[in-house]
Phi, psi and omega in degrees: 000139186282156179298326176295328179294331183277348179290135181271141177288142182295147176300142185238128174251123185238131173240133187229113172056042181296127172219139181218138180228155174226100185068238181264004189259135171281113168282318177220106177288164188310119185225133176229138176202167176222132183221128183255152176305138178081002181247145180256134179218157182236131180253120187254131175197161178300148185301144177144193184294343183295329178300306180299318180300322180289320177300313179298322184292322179295329181263019175066034179237019184224128175287130186262140171278330180204159179087182181206158170241134177232147172241106188051043177078005178264125189250011185292127177304319182302316182299310178300319178297329178277344187252336184249118182256132178266127188247119174049049184273124186302130177073008183225290180240021177285125186289159177286129187295330187269351183283139169310139184296328184294332176292318177301306183301319178297320178292328178290322182290320175300319179292338177271005182059038174246146181295116180273057176291162179295325177300314184288319179300316182299321183302305185299314176307313185298323180296336181248017175057037183253132176290152190300330188257019185288139172272160180304317179296340182264355177289131174301139189305320179297317178293320180302305182295315180302305183296320177298318177298315178298320175300319182294315180299337183282345184288131185306131177093353184291130176236339176219150177243142175237118179254115192258115173047058182296347175302327184296342175276353184091007184283127170294155183302322181297326182286311183291336180287321180294317177302309178304315184290326178291320178298319177294331177275356178256154180302137007266033177062055177289154169285142183236122175253128177245134174265146183209165176275158175298347180287346178280135174263095178288131187296151178296146187093346171265124183292134180234148175233162179254129177278110188092170180297149183301323178235140180232145179284000000 
């Protein structure tokens, strides 16, 4: 058997024609994308709830009115919930700004089934040059996104990360793309999707998708 035959195909997350409504309001207009393990891609859409809705849909946490999300052809919400981690999503996984950041790190370690001892929390804070008593609101945006992303990637079974609208933190595109690429290149080499507004100039070579139809009435 050849070496190529032994190589395992990367895990694929595929969303096809996703649509979700709340009464007469579109939570998520028709959206399709494909993301593979170890890859970084960007989903572009106007600021607002669509970014959160897309993240929830990809993680199997939003009831869809049309379309589907599959992980290697498996469409079970339970499978998606275990494989797709939502990082700093407004109203969902966004940490409380007034809580000490070490508390957030401890909670994230517990979710990753790691012992959240004081020494281990201090180690993670130190890796990002953060003081032990810093509040979440005082954490620099880059350190915040990077550390929360690393914590999410530690969770057993995580294969994809969704970083939702990091522009709101004041991060330039080059900074959040670097963080996304670092996350995608670390074990277990998750696929990383970042959502952004049309105002962002995504560099050539980074695959982009549109949240909603390309042209809307």
